[in-house]
Structure formats: structure tokens, C-alpha cells
C-alpha positions as CSV (number, residue, x, y, z in Angstrom):
1,M,0.0,0.0,0.0
2,H,1.4,3.4,-1.0
3,R,1.7,6.2,1.4
4,S,0.1,9.5,0.6
5,L,0.7,13.1,1.7
6,D,-2.0,15.6,2.6
7,L,-1.1,18.2,0.1
8,P,-3.3,20.4,-2.3
9,D,-4.5,18.1,-5.1
10,A,-2.7,20.2,-7.8
11,I,0.6,19.9,-6.0
12,Q,0.2,16.3,-5.1
13,S,-0.5,15.2,-8.7
14,A,2.4,17.3,-10.0
15,I,5.2,16.3,-7.7
16,C,4.3,12.8,-6.2
17,V,5.4,9.6,-8.0
18,S,4.4,6.1,-6.9
19,D,5.3,4.2,-10.1
20,S,7.8,1.5,-8.9
21,E,9.6,1.4,-12.2
22,I,10.4,5.1,-12.1
23,I,11.3,5.0,-8.5
24,A,13.7,2.1,-9.0
25,N,16.0,4.4,-11.0
26,Y,16.5,6.6,-7.9
27,C,17.3,3.7,-5.5
28,H,20.9,2.8,-6.3
29,D,24.0,4.9,-6.1
30,W,26.5,5.7,-8.8
31,T,29.0,3.0,-7.7
32,G,26.4,0.3,-7.7
33,R,27.4,-0.7,-4.2
34,V,24.4,0.9,-2.3
35,H,20.8,0.0,-2.8
36,G,17.6,1.0,-1.2
37,A,13.8,1.2,-1.7
38,T,10.8,3.4,-1.2
39,D,7.2,3.6,-2.4
40,L,7.0,7.3,-2.7
41,L,9.2,9.8,-4.7
42,V,8.5,13.5,-4.5
43,R,10.0,16.1,-6.9
44,P,9.1,19.6,-5.7
45,R,9.4,22.5,-8.0
46,T,9.8,25.4,-5.5
47,H,11.2,26.3,-2.1
48,I,7.5,26.7,-0.9
49,E,6.6,23.1,-2.0
50,V,9.7,21.7,-0.2
51,A,8.5,23.5,3.0
52,Q,5.0,22.1,2.6
53,L,6.5,18.6,2.1
54,I,8.7,18.7,5.2
55,R,5.9,20.1,7.4
56,E,3.5,17.3,6.2
57,T,6.0,14.5,6.6
58,R,6.8,15.8,10.0
59,R,3.1,15.9,10.9
60,Q,2.7,12.3,9.8
61,Q,6.0,11.3,11.6
62,M,7.5,10.2,8.3
63,Q,11.1,10.6,7.2
64,V,12.7,12.0,4.0
65,Q,15.9,11.1,2.2
66,V,17.2,14.0,0.0
67,Q,18.8,13.3,-3.4
68,G,20.3,15.7,-5.9
69,G,22.2,14.3,-8.9
70,N,22.8,11.0,-7.0
71,T,26.5,11.2,-7.6
72,S,27.3,10.5,-3.9
73,L,30.3,8.2,-3.5
74,A,29.6,7.7,0.3
75,G,26.1,6.2,0.2
76,G,24.5,9.5,1.2
77,S,21.6,9.8,-1.3
78,I,19.7,6.5,-1.1
79,P,16.6,5.7,1.0
80,L,17.8,2.7,3.0
81,N,14.8,2.2,5.3
82,G,11.9,3.1,3.1
83,E,12.1,6.9,3.6
84,I,10.2,9.1,1.2
85,L,12.7,10.1,-1.5
86,L,12.8,13.9,-2.1
87,S,14.6,14.7,-5.4
88,T,15.7,18.2,-5.9
89,E,16.0,17.7,-9.7
90,R,13.2,20.1,-10.5
91,L,14.6,23.0,-8.5
92,K,16.1,24.5,-11.6
93,Q,16.0,28.3,-11.5
94,I,19.2,30.2,-12.3
95,V,19.4,34.0,-11.7
96,V,22.7,35.6,-12.6
97,E,23.6,39.0,-11.2
98,P,26.5,40.2,-13.4
99,N,27.1,43.4,-11.4
100,S,27.7,41.6,-8.2
101,M,29.2,38.6,-9.9
102,T,26.9,36.2,-8.2
103,A,24.4,33.6,-9.2
104,T,21.4,32.2,-7.2
105,V,20.6,28.7,-8.4
106,G,18.1,26.0,-7.4
107,A,19.5,23.0,-5.6
108,G,18.8,20.8,-8.6
109,V,20.8,22.8,-11.2
110,T,23.8,20.8,-12.4
111,L,27.2,22.3,-12.4
112,E,27.4,22.0,-16.2
113,D,24.2,23.9,-16.7
114,L,25.5,26.7,-14.4
115,Q,28.8,26.8,-16.3
116,R,27.0,27.1,-19.6
117,E,24.7,29.9,-18.4
118,I,27.2,32.1,-16.6
119,A,29.7,31.8,-19.6
120,N,27.1,33.8,-21.5
121,H,27.9,36.6,-19.1
122,G,31.6,36.2,-19.3
123,L,31.7,34.6,-15.8
124,S,32.9,31.3,-14.4
125,F,32.6,29.4,-11.1
126,G,35.6,28.4,-9.0
127,V,34.6,24.8,-8.2
128,D,34.7,22.2,-10.9
129,I,34.4,18.4,-10.7
130,A,34.4,15.6,-13.3
131,S,30.7,14.7,-12.6
132,R,29.7,18.2,-13.7
133,G,27.0,16.9,-16.0
134,S,25.0,15.3,-13.2
135,A,26.2,16.7,-9.9
136,T,23.9,19.4,-8.6
137,L,24.8,22.6,-6.8
138,G,22.6,21.7,-3.8
139,G,24.4,18.3,-3.4
140,M,27.8,19.9,-3.9
141,A,27.1,22.5,-1.2
142,A,25.7,19.8,1.1
143,T,29.0,17.8,0.8
144,N,31.3,20.7,0.5
145,A,32.6,19.5,-2.8
146,G,36.1,20.5,-3.8
147,G,37.3,19.2,-7.1
148,I,40.2,20.3,-9.3
149,H,40.5,24.0,-8.4
150,V,40.6,23.9,-4.6
151,L,44.2,25.0,-4.4
152,R,43.3,28.3,-6.1
153,Y,39.6,28.9,-5.4
154,G,38.8,26.7,-2.4
155,S,35.9,24.3,-1.9
156,M,32.2,25.0,-1.9
157,A,32.4,26.5,1.6
158,D,34.6,29.3,0.1
159,N,32.2,30.0,-2.8
160,V,28.7,29.8,-1.3
161,I,27.7,33.2,0.1
162,A,24.0,32.5,1.0
163,M,21.3,29.8,0.6
164,T,17.7,29.0,1.2
165,C,16.8,26.0,3.3
166,V,14.0,24.1,4.9
167,F,15.0,22.7,8.3
168,G,13.7,19.3,9.6
169,D,11.5,21.2,12.1
170,G,9.7,22.9,9.3
171,S,11.3,26.3,9.7
172,T,13.1,28.0,6.8
173,I,15.7,30.3,5.6
174,E,13.9,32.4,3.1
175,P,15.3,34.0,-0.1
176,R,17.1,37.4,0.3
177,Q,18.9,39.8,-2.0
178,P,22.4,38.3,-2.3
179,L,25.1,40.2,-0.5
180,I,28.8,39.7,-0.8
181,K,29.4,40.8,2.8
182,D,27.1,40.2,5.8
183,A,28.3,40.4,9.3
184,T,25.1,40.1,11.2
185,G,26.1,37.2,13.5
186,P,27.0,33.5,13.0
187,S,26.3,32.2,9.5
188,L,23.8,29.4,9.1
189,T,25.0,29.1,5.5
190,R,28.5,28.1,6.8
191,L,26.8,25.6,9.1
192,L,24.8,24.0,6.3
193,V,27.6,23.7,3.8
194,G,29.1,20.2,4.3
195,S,26.2,19.1,6.6
196,E,25.0,16.4,4.1
197,G,21.4,17.2,4.8
198,I,21.4,16.3,8.5
199,F,19.8,19.6,9.4
200,G,17.4,20.1,6.5
201,V,16.9,20.5,2.8
202,I,19.0,23.1,0.8
203,T,16.7,24.5,-1.8
204,S,18.9,27.1,-3.4
205,V,22.5,28.5,-3.1
206,T,24.0,31.9,-4.0
207,L,27.4,31.5,-5.4
208,R,30.4,33.8,-5.8
209,L,31.5,34.0,-9.5
210,L,34.7,34.9,-11.2
211,A,35.7,36.5,-14.5
212,L,35.9,33.8,-17.2
213,P,39.6,33.0,-17.9
214,Q,40.8,34.1,-21.3
215,Q,43.6,31.6,-21.4
216,R,44.4,28.3,-19.8
217,V,47.2,25.9,-20.6
218,A,47.3,22.2,-19.7
219,A,50.6,20.5,-19.1
220,L,51.3,16.8,-18.5
221,T,54.5,15.1,-17.5
222,P,55.3,11.5,-16.7
223,L,56.7,10.7,-13.2
224,E,59.2,8.2,-11.9
225,S,57.5,8.3,-8.5
226,I,54.6,10.1,-6.8
227,E,57.3,11.8,-4.6
228,E,58.7,13.4,-7.8
229,G,55.2,14.7,-8.5
230,V,55.0,16.2,-5.0
231,Q,58.3,17.9,-5.5
232,I,57.2,19.5,-8.8
233,S,53.8,20.4,-7.4
234,T,55.5,22.2,-4.5
235,Q,57.7,24.3,-6.8
236,L,54.7,25.2,-9.0
237,R,52.5,26.2,-6.1
238,H,55.1,28.4,-4.5
239,L,56.4,30.1,-7.6
240,M,53.7,30.1,-10.2
241,P,50.5,31.7,-8.7
242,E,48.6,31.3,-12.0
243,V,48.4,27.5,-11.4
244,D,44.8,26.4,-10.7
245,A,45.0,22.6,-10.9
246,I,47.5,19.9,-10.1
247,E,46.3,16.4,-10.6
248,Y,47.9,12.9,-10.1
249,L,47.2,10.0,-12.5
250,G,48.4,6.8,-10.9
251,P,50.1,4.2,-13.1
252,E,47.7,1.4,-12.3
253,A,44.8,3.6,-13.3
254,I,46.4,4.7,-16.5
255,A,47.1,1.1,-17.5
256,L,43.3,0.6,-17.6
257,A,42.9,3.0,-20.5
258,P,41.7,1.4,-23.8
259,T,44.4,3.2,-25.7
260,N,48.0,4.1,-25.0
261,P,48.5,7.6,-23.6
262,P,50.3,10.3,-25.7
263,W,53.3,10.4,-23.4
264,N,56.0,7.9,-22.4
265,I,54.6,5.7,-19.7
266,A,56.6,5.9,-16.5
267,D,56.5,3.9,-13.2
268,G,55.2,6.8,-11.2
269,G,52.2,7.7,-13.3
270,A,51.7,11.3,-14.5
271,L,51.2,14.8,-13.3
272,L,48.6,17.0,-15.0
273,V,48.9,20.8,-14.4
274,Q,46.6,23.6,-15.5
275,A,47.5,27.4,-15.3
276,L,46.0,30.7,-16.3
277,M,48.4,31.5,-19.1
278,D,49.3,30.5,-22.7
279,A,51.6,27.6,-23.5
280,A,54.6,29.7,-24.5
281,R,54.6,31.6,-21.2
282,F,54.2,28.4,-19.3
283,A,57.2,26.8,-21.1
284,E,59.2,29.9,-20.2
285,E,58.2,29.7,-16.6
286,L,59.2,26.0,-16.5
287,S,62.6,26.9,-17.8
288,L,63.1,29.6,-15.1
289,L,62.1,27.0,-12.5
290,H,64.6,24.5,-14.0
291,L,61.8,22.1,-14.6
292,E,62.8,21.2,-18.2
293,R,61.6,17.7,-18.7
294,Q,59.2,15.8,-21.0
295,W,56.0,17.9,-21.0
296,I,53.0,17.9,-23.2
297,L,51.8,21.5,-23.4
298,T,48.6,22.9,-25.0
299,D,46.5,26.0,-24.8
300,D,44.1,24.8,-27.5
301,T,40.7,24.2,-26.0
302,S,40.0,20.9,-27.7
303,R,43.5,19.5,-27.1
304,R,43.4,20.7,-23.5
305,Q,40.1,18.9,-23.0
306,E,41.6,15.8,-24.5
307,L,44.4,15.9,-22.0
308,W,42.0,16.3,-19.2
309,S,40.0,13.3,-20.4
310,W,42.9,11.1,-19.2
311,R,42.2,12.3,-15.7
312,E,38.4,12.5,-15.7
313,R,37.8,9.2,-17.4
314,I,39.7,7.2,-14.8
315,P,36.6,6.4,-12.7
316,E,35.0,5.1,-15.8
317,W,37.9,2.8,-16.6
318,I,38.0,1.5,-13.0
319,A,34.3,0.6,-13.2
320,T,35.1,-1.8,-16.1
321,V,37.1,-4.1,-13.8
322,G,34.7,-4.1,-10.8
323,S,32.5,-2.2,-8.4
324,P,35.1,-0.1,-6.5
325,L,35.0,0.9,-2.9
326,K,36.0,4.5,-3.1
327,L,38.1,6.0,-0.3
328,D,38.5,9.8,-0.4
329,L,41.5,10.5,1.7
330,S,43.5,13.7,2.5
331,V,46.8,14.0,4.2
332,P,49.5,16.7,4.5
333,I,51.0,17.0,1.1
334,T,54.4,15.8,2.3
335,R,52.7,12.5,3.3
336,I,50.8,11.8,0.2
337,G,53.6,9.5,-1.1
338,D,53.4,7.5,2.1
339,L,49.7,7.2,1.8
340,Y,50.0,5.9,-1.8
341,R,52.5,3.3,-0.9
342,Q,50.5,2.2,2.1
343,A,47.5,1.8,-0.1
344,M,49.4,-0.4,-2.5
345,A,50.9,-2.4,0.4
346,V,47.5,-3.0,2.1
347,A,46.0,-4.0,-1.3
348,S,48.7,-6.5,-1.8
349,L,48.4,-8.0,1.7
350,T,44.6,-8.3,1.4
351,G,44.6,-9.7,-2.1
352,I,42.6,-6.8,-3.8
353,T,43.5,-4.3,-6.5
354,C,44.2,-0.7,-5.9
355,Y,43.9,2.3,-8.3
356,C,44.8,5.8,-7.2
357,F,44.4,9.3,-8.6
358,G,43.5,12.6,-7.2
359,H,44.2,16.2,-6.4
360,L,48.0,16.3,-5.6
361,G,48.0,20.0,-5.2
362,D,45.9,19.8,-2.1
363,G,46.8,16.4,-0.7
364,N,43.7,14.6,-1.7
365,L,44.1,11.0,-2.9
366,H,41.2,9.0,-4.3
367,V,41.9,5.3,-3.5
368,N,39.7,2.9,-5.4
369,L,39.7,-0.7,-4.1
370,V,38.3,-3.6,-6.1
371,G,37.9,-7.1,-4.7
372,N,36.0,-9.3,-2.3
373,N,33.8,-7.3,0.2
374,N,35.4,-8.9,3.3
375,E,38.9,-7.9,2.1
376,L,37.7,-4.5,1.0
377,T,36.4,-3.8,4.5
378,A,39.6,-4.8,6.1
379,A,41.7,-2.8,3.6
380,A,39.5,0.3,4.2
381,Q,39.9,0.1,8.0
382,A,43.6,-0.3,7.7
383,L,43.8,2.7,5.3
384,Y,41.6,4.9,7.5
385,Q,43.9,4.2,10.4
386,A,47.0,4.9,8.4
387,T,45.5,8.1,7.1
388,L,44.9,9.3,10.7
389,E,48.5,8.3,11.7
390,F,49.7,10.5,8.8
391,G,47.7,13.4,10.2
392,G,44.9,13.2,7.6
393,S,41.2,12.9,7.1
394,I,38.9,10.0,6.1
395,S,36.9,12.3,3.8
396,A,38.4,15.1,1.8
397,E,35.4,16.0,-0.3
398,H,32.9,13.1,-0.7
399,G,31.4,13.4,2.8
400,V,30.6,10.8,5.4
401,G,27.3,9.6,4.0
402,T,26.2,6.2,5.3
403,L,29.4,4.3,4.5
404,K,31.8,6.2,6.7
405,K,29.8,6.5,9.9
406,E,31.9,4.1,11.8
407,A,35.1,5.7,10.5
408,L,33.8,9.1,11.7
409,R,34.4,8.0,15.3
410,L,38.1,7.8,14.5
411,M,38.1,11.5,13.5
412,R,35.8,13.0,16.1
413,S,35.7,12.6,19.9
414,P,32.6,11.3,21.7
415,E,32.1,14.9,23.0
416,E,32.1,16.3,19.5
417,L,29.7,13.7,18.2
418,A,27.4,14.3,21.2
419,R,27.4,18.1,20.5
420,L,26.6,17.4,16.8
421,A,23.7,15.1,17.8
422,A,22.3,17.8,20.1
423,L,22.4,20.4,17.2
424,I,20.6,17.9,14.9
425,E,17.9,17.6,17.5
426,V,17.4,21.4,17.5
427,L,17.2,21.9,13.8
428,N,16.0,18.5,12.6
429,P,14.2,16.8,15.6
430,R,13.4,13.1,15.3
431,R,15.6,13.2,12.1
432,V,12.8,13.9,9.7
433,V,15.4,14.7,7.0
434,N,18.3,12.3,6.1
435,P,18.0,10.1,9.1
436,N,20.7,7.6,8.1
437,V,23.4,10.0,7.1
438,M,26.6,10.7,9.1
439,L,25.3,10.0,12.5
440,D,22.9,7.7,14.4
441,I,21.8,9.8,17.3
442,A,20.1,7.4,19.6
443,Q,23.2,7.3,21.8
444,G,24.6,10.5,20.4
445,E,27.4,8.8,18.4
446,A,28.1,7.2,15.1
447,H,27.4,3.5,14.4
448,D,28.1,1.5,11.3
449,T,24.9,0.0,10.1
450,S,25.9,-0.4,6.4
451,P,22.4,-1.3,5.2
452,G,21.9,-1.8,1.5
453,M,25.5,-3.0,0.9
454,E,26.0,-5.9,-1.6
């Protein structure tokens, strides 16, 4: 028997879906590792409709799971216990303010749609990720997404200046005129960015924009070791302020490509750099830094995109050999070589396969493990522990979701988790919104339930 919501008939018929075939498409994550189920999908079109939905579900003592583009890699967007699934995909408005260089966008707007629209105004957005065609701005804000330009522009927390939201208690943050500066007390926006929906539903975000770069050069060089990549990265970050991306392509991941790369394959993989200048000037800067070596340089847009495809298609290639368990780890940059070697050693000991790539410029390594689930669990635990010993974090940009709740206890003290649980109870009492994400609050601490895992 399907549940129903007591909403005006016109709204109910427009936004509620009970067709099981349609709903099934929303109930598994991008990796194929997390599965759930629900009998009711809601797709509100406005902030007001979201508020009505949350108040009604609260009245009926139901719970809601929020989903944006469903690109979560931490199991944070799937209804695991039959929660009503609230998709933000129809919150699509985009309002660009060229004078203030801001854009206010609905939570369901994809990053690619935003990039296309603001380019018409000669503007760009500082955060960019490979899943731009499906990742939504609401989800990116909720997880504090970082991506390839963090070392220059920061993560979502540095680029969101305001938002609208419906909290789990039914109260709201209503739309306001966007302001670049506002010092009227603590910012709820800052609290909500990275909160993964544990306080409520983000319905729109106001973003800081930038002038559209007139030139960009992509440069790729093979590496004898990841440590060599760290050394080059450090020189570039210190002495070339125009650099806006430094990416690592692990050798095991490159080997999965269906064709040979256009550079000499080396044992240490490759380093991909992007900078706001033309190729000739970049080559001159490399010479001044005594970094003459094999480089592929291009400032041609199509060729630059071709080089970037070698980095951005790595997850696609990994998926061809199995369903990976994705660890999103960050460490001090000086320890990233240690983390890479530890990942390879743990994989060898547990009999699984490891593929690494990531954002070398900010110390974020994406470790993809493929193998038997029992061995994957053991390997993940060992790598989480190693990451903490290196002074790092178990999640750099993917969030905690449902898959890292147990590991969160390694990062946060019982007192910190208890304070978080108390704050959730204030803003989202009885966990009406996203009840399974990040924290189980019955005892005010995180527990690993891992429902829906294959």
C-alpha cells in the first residue's frame, strides 16, 4: 500500500510519484554498491513546495531522504529504510547578477548547466568536478565538494555566500537579496555547507562568481614516482601563482585506458597541471624554475580537454574491472607518497587491487579498491587508520554519507559527536530529513549499520 501526503491536489498530482519502475531508477547509487527502496518519490518545484512537504512529513511522523544528482560516493543519497525520497532535480532556476558577480541557483541545477549559463555573461565558477554533467549545486554544497581548483579557489564553503533551506523542524531560511558581505552574526550558511542534509533540505544557493579566464594551458609530464610529483607540485604552487589545478594520475589507473597515452609511460604515473596563461609563457616559466623535462603543453581548447579526459575518465575505466570501494582521503602533502605506498601495500596484503588518482596540489588522494567485500572492509579500515596516523582525514570532499559513519568515530571525539547530535535535535528533531546520514543519534554517536550493501 502506497503512502500519501495531505497536500493540495494540484501539487500532489504534479510532484508525487508512486510508479515503482520510475522510483527504482533513484534507489541505487553511482557506484552500484548501495541499494535501497521506497514507495514514494517527491519532486518539488519550488522552495515553498519543499517547505510544505517537510511540514507534512513531520506531521505524519515520516522521514525523508534527499537526493540531488545521485553522484554520492559515500552512500549519502539512497533511501535505506523506506524513507520518502525527495529529489531536488526540478529546483532548476538560475538567476545571474553580473554586477555583483553572483548567481542564485536552485539546488537541482547541475554544475554543467551553471557553467553554460554564466559563460554567456563572461563569468565562471571556481569549483569544478568531473561529474559536472550530473552533480547538482545543492548536493555539492551539502557535501562541501572540492574538485580540481581547490588550491586556487577553495571548496564550496569558500564559494557559497547564501542559501535558502527548509530545516527538519519545518522552519526555513527564506530568499534574500544576495550580499557579498554580511556580518550580522554567525552564518547558518556556513553551518549548512558540508552538513550532508542532517539539518534540513537546501533549496537554493547563492554563489560567488569569477571572470571567465581568457587563457588556460594544460601541461602533462610522466613521473618516476609520486614523490617526484609532490616535488614538482610544491615548486609550482610556491612560484607560479597562476596554477589552478595539479592532478595525479596513478600508473595502475592509466594502465586501464583502452588506448596508449600520448606520453612515455613511467613507473610513477603522470602529473597534470593547469595554469591561467598560454603555452609559450608556461614553457618559459618552467625553464626559469629548472623544470625542463618531458612535457605535453597545449592551450588549444579541444586538445586541453583531450588531456583532461585522461584524468576525468579514470573512474569510468576502473568501473570496467569491478565495483570499486572509493576512499576519499586527505593528508598533509608531504605524506601523500606515504599514503599511496601504504594503499598499495594494504591492497597486496589483502589480495585486492588498488587504483589511485587525485588532487595532488591539495593532498587529496582517491583510493579505489576492487575485490571481495570482506577484504575491502579490512583494507578500508587499515587505510583509515594509516590516514589518521599521517595526520589526515577519512573524507576530503565526498562526505561521510552512510558508508563512513563508523570511521567518523576515528576522527571525532565522543564529545564532538554528542554536540553534533544535540544540534541535529534542535534543527531536525526526530531526524525527519536524512535520518541515516553521518550520525545515528540514539546514543549521540556514530554507528556502522551499512544497510543496502551488496
